[in-house]
N, C-alpha and C positions, 0 to 999 in steps of 0.2 A: 427243858424249860427255856434255856437260851435259844434253842433251835426254833421253838414256837414264837419267841419274841422277834427273832430275825425274820421269820416268815410273815408276821403281822406287819412289821415295818415295810417289807417289800410290797405287800398288798396296798398299804396306805399310799406309798409313793406312786404306784401305778394308777391308783384312783385319782390322786392329785394331778398327775400329768394329763390324764384323760379329761378331767374337768377344765384344766387350763387350755387344752387344745380345743375344747368345745364351748369356750366362753361365748356367751350371747346366743347359745343354742338351747333348745329344749329336748330332753331325752325322755321318750315315752317309756312306760313300764316294760314294754317289749324290747327296749334297747334301740328304737329308731330315733335318730337325731333330726330335729326340726330346726331349721335356721330361723331365728327370731329377729334377725336384723331387718330393718325396713328396706323395701325395694328402692333402688336409686330412682330419683325423679328423672323423667325423660327431659333431655336438653332441648330447648326450643331451637328450631331450625333458624339459621340466620336469615333475616329479610333480604330479598334480592336487591342488589344495588340498583338504585334508580339511575336511569340514563340521564346524562347531563342534557339540559334543554338545548336544542339546536339554536344556533345564532340566527337571528332573522336576517334574511338577505336584504341588503341595502339596495334600494332602487336608485340608480344614479340619475334617472330621468326626473325632471321637475314635475311636481304635481300640477295638473292643469284642471282648473275648475270649469264646469260646463258653462258655456255662454248663455246669457239670458235669452237671446234671440239667435236663430239660425240664419244662414245666408239665404238670399232669395234663390240662388242657383240650386241649392240642395233641396228645395221644395218642389213637389210635383204640380200643385195646383196654384192658380192665381186668379183673382177676381178684382175687377176695377172698372174703369170707364175709359172711353176713347173720345177725344174731342176733335172735331174736324168734319170732314165730308166722307162718310156719314158720322153721326154722333150717337153713342149708345153705351150699353153695358157690355164689358169685355170679359171673356173667360178663356183660360188656357189650361192645358194638361200636357205636361212633358213626361211621358212614361219612360223615356230614355234620355240620356244626357244630350243627345244630338237630334232626337226626333220627338214630335208631339203634334197636338192639334190645338187650334184656337177657334173661338166662335164669338160672334157679335150680334146683339139685338139692337137695332138702331132705327133712327129716323133721319131722312135725308131730303133736302130741298132739291138736290140735283143741280148740275150746271145748266141744264135746260129749264130750270125753275118749275119742274114737275115734281110734286111731293112723292116720296116713296117711304114705305115701311119695309125694312129689309132684315133678313136673317142670313148671315153667311158663316161658313166654316171652311178652314184651310188645314191642309196637312203641311207641317213645317219641318225644315231642317235648319238647325242652328250650328254655328261654327265659332268655337272659342279659341283663345290664345293667338288670335291674329294680331292683336295689339294690346298694350297695357293701358288700364284706366286706374285712376287713384281710388283706393278704398272700395273696390268693387270688381265685378267681372263684366267684361264687354263682349258681346257676340253680334255677329251678323246672321240674319236668317232669311230664308226664301222658301217658296213652296208653291202650291196650287190649291184651288178650292172652287166652291160653288156658292152662289147666292140665290136666294129665293125671297119673294115678297110680292108686294102689290105696288102699282104705279098709277097715279092719277093722270088721266088723259088731258086734263085741263091744267093750266098753270096755277100757281099758288095764289095769284091775285084775282083769279076768276071766281065768280060766285057759284059756279056749278062744279060738280065732281063726277068723275067716271073712272072707277078703279079697274085695272086690268092686272092679270097675273104677270109677274116679273121673274124671269129666269136668266141667269148670267154666269159667266166664268170669271175667275180671279187668278191673278199671278202676283202675290204680294212679295215684298222685300222690305227689310228694315234693319234698324239698329236697336239693340236692347242693352240697357245698363242696369245691372243687378247689384244692389248694395250687399256687402258682406256682413255687416254688423246688425242688419235689420232686414226683414223679409219684404222689401219693397223693390219693385222694378219699374223703370221708366222706358218707354219705347217710342220710337218715331217710325212710322210705317207709310210706305207708298205702294199702291197696288194698281196694276193695269186691269181694267174691267171691260169685259165685252158682254153686253146684253144681247140675248138671243130672242127673248120674248118680252114685251109684245112686238118689238121691232129690233132689228140689228142696230146696235149703238155702242161704239167704243168710247170709253172715258177712263178716268182714273180716280182713285181714292187717296186721300192723304189725311193723316191724323196723328195726334200726340196723346199718348195714354199713360196711365199709372195703374199698377195692380198691386194688391197685397197678396203675398204668396203664403201658402200653408200646406 
């Protein structure tokens, strides 16, 4: 009797230890142990550290606002008028800092008092930095060209007219003052002129002009 009691107590102790060891688990009738504990939640990966914003580079140079008008020297084209002998509409195109062409459509009384309608064009070379001028750029220029037109055989005070073809050569030279703060240039020009048709006749042209540059 005592032996049976001791054996029963041992069985109970073994069962109690097994239950304690398997706390939170489920035992199937076949003796399989199933863990009933909830699965651990996955830990969120730490967010990558954001790179510190780079410091903006400081520009030591002062900020320059664009000027309202560009200088006359920086512009390729110019359009204006020339007063003198002859007088007319003046145009120029400087496709290079030192080279360009100009043209003039004009009316002339001529030093011999024979009216002329003339178109001339010249190939020019201009030279800067030979001397300083205030608030602008000064240049000397020279070149060569051709003039075409018609010339009245009679003087301007005659009642008759007889127009003939006019062909001549030109060797111009002059001074050009170009404003830096506004696209205006002023020029003074003198040109040696040699007419070939309708007759050989040397003379000269002189004029003062103003052109707006663009």
